[in-house]
N, C-alpha and C positions, 0 to 999 in steps of 0.2 A: 355700899357702892363698889362696883368692880374696880380693881386696880387698872390703870391705863397700860396698854401693851408695852410702852416704852420702859415701864418699870421691870418688865421681865427680861430686858436686854442685859447682856453681860459681854465682856470681851470674848470669852470662850464661845458663847452662842453666835456672836457675829462672825468670828473667825471660822467656826465650823460651817456656818451657812455659806460663807464665801467659798470655802473649799468645795462644798456640794454644788454650788452654782458653777464653779470652774469645771468640775467633773462632768456636769450634765450639759452645759452650754458653751464651754470653752472660755479661755482666759479673756479674749476681747469682750465677752458679754458682761464682765464684771464692772460695775460702776456703783457708786454709793446709792444712786437712785434705784437701780435694779436690785441691789442688795436689800434696801429698805422695803421694796415691794415684796420680796420673798419673805421677809420677816414680819410683814404686816404693820410696819411703822412708817413714820415720815423720815426722810433722809436726815433731817436735822437731829433726830434722836441718836443717830450713829456717832455723831461728832462728839458726844459726851464721853465716848469710849475710845474712839480713834480719831485723831486729828485729820488724817488724810487717807485716801485710798491706798497710798504707798505703805502706810502703817499697817493697814489690814493685810496687804500682800506680804509684808515682813512677818506678820503673825502666822499666816498660812505656811510660809516657808519654814519658819521655826518648828511648826507642828510636823511638817513632812520629814524633817531631818532629826527630830528629837529621839526617835527610836532607832536610828541608824547605829549599828553596833561597832564600836571601836575598841571593845575589850580584848579582841584577839591579839593586840600588841603585847599583852601580858605574857603571851606564849611565843614571842618572836616577831620580827617584822614581816616575814613571809606569811605567817598565819594571820597577822594583823591586816595585811593588805587584802588577803583573800576573804576574810570575814567582813571587812569593811565594804569591799566592792560588791559582794553578794547582797548584803543587807541594803546598801545604797540603791542598787538596781531594783530590788524588791519594792522599796519605798516609792520609787518613781514609776515602776511598772503598774502599781496600784492606782496611780493618778497621772496618766500620761499627759493630760491637758495642762498640768502644772509644771511640766519639765522646763519650760522657759524661765520660770521663777528660779529654779535651781541653777540653770545655766547662766543667769545674770550675776551670780557671784555672792560672796559673803556679805558685802556692804557692812551694815552695823547690826546684822541679825544675830542675836545672842546664841541661839542653839547652833546655828551654822558655824559661827566662830568657835564655839566649844568643840564641835566635831573636827574642824580644821586644826585646832590646837592639839587635840588628842592624837590625830594622825601624825602631825608634824613632830610632836613630842616622841611618839613611838619610834619614828624613823631616826630621830636624833639620838635617842638612847641606844639604838642599835649601832651607832657609829657613822651613819651617813652625815655628810656635811649639810649645812643649812640649804645651800643651793641645790644640791642633788636631791635632798628630801622634798624640796618644793617641786622639782621636776618630776619626781616619782608620783607625788600626790596629783600633779596636773595630768600626768599620763593616765592614771586610774580614773580621774574625773572625766577625761575625754572619752574613755572607753564606756563608762557608765552612761554619760549623757547621750552618746551615740547610740548605744543599745536601747535606751529608753525612748528616744525620739525618732529613730529611723529603723524600725524592725525590718530585717532583711527578707525573711521568707514570705511575709504577707504581701510583699510588693509585686508578686508575680500573678499574672492572670491565670485562671483555672481552665481556660479553653485551650486544648491541645493544638488546635488549628493555628493559634498565634505563633507557635514555634516550629511546626512542621515545615520542612523544605528550606525555609530561610535561615533557621537557627539550628543546625544539626546537633549542636552540643547541648541544647536546652530542651530536648524533646521530653524530658521528665519534669520540666519546671512547672507544668500545670498541676503537679501533685504537691507542690510545696505549701500551698495555702492550708491544706488539711493538716500538715505537720508543722505549721508556723510556730506554735508555742514551743515545741520541742527543739526545733532547729534554732530558733532565736536563743533559747536557754543554753543549748550546747555550744553555739557559736560564741556566746559571751564567755562561757567557761573556758573555751579554747583560747580566747583572747587574753583573759586575765591570767590564766596559768602560763601562757607563753610569755607574757610580760614579766611575770615574777621569775620564771626560769631564766629569762634573758638578763636579769639583774644579778643572778646568783654568781656567775663566774668572776664578777668584779667585787673584790673585797670592799666592804663599806668604807673603811678608813683610808683606802687608797685614793679617795676623791677629796680629801680634806683641803687640798691646795686650790680647789676650784672656788 
């Protein structure tokens, strides 16, 4: 006798299917019923692995941030921030529909908390005060989330007539769509490098009274 489909379920399989569903249909499309349809099981079968839809979303979030690289802090806080920001953006760039999950915060998501702890620890070891370390982490996150959720270059129409006459400084904007990937990448690099440079003139330990 063939094993029932529910026996093939696992937490990882459900989580991976949820991420695929989010990638293909968007975050609002995810429900336990829809996820069960994708997996070919009844919704009740999912609850033996995840108590709630929120638990599934937490698992997806943990998966997304698990490979974000925080090892750069071993080579100093500047390198740490640069490596962290780049890998963070890459993780979200691969799954843009899931960006709202990351934007919603750490909550009790274990991998997310581990990432936050590694970043905060790296900044504290470099001499930044707890408050300033939090602010720096937040600034990088804002940059990453913004880059992942609102790509700049792709927002322009590729019809030159949109810009001629009325917008004389944007007459080359119709070309941006073709270069969207490069422009968005380079814009992010400019932003994160400028942020890090802006922090450099202030000695880390000068902020300990904050």
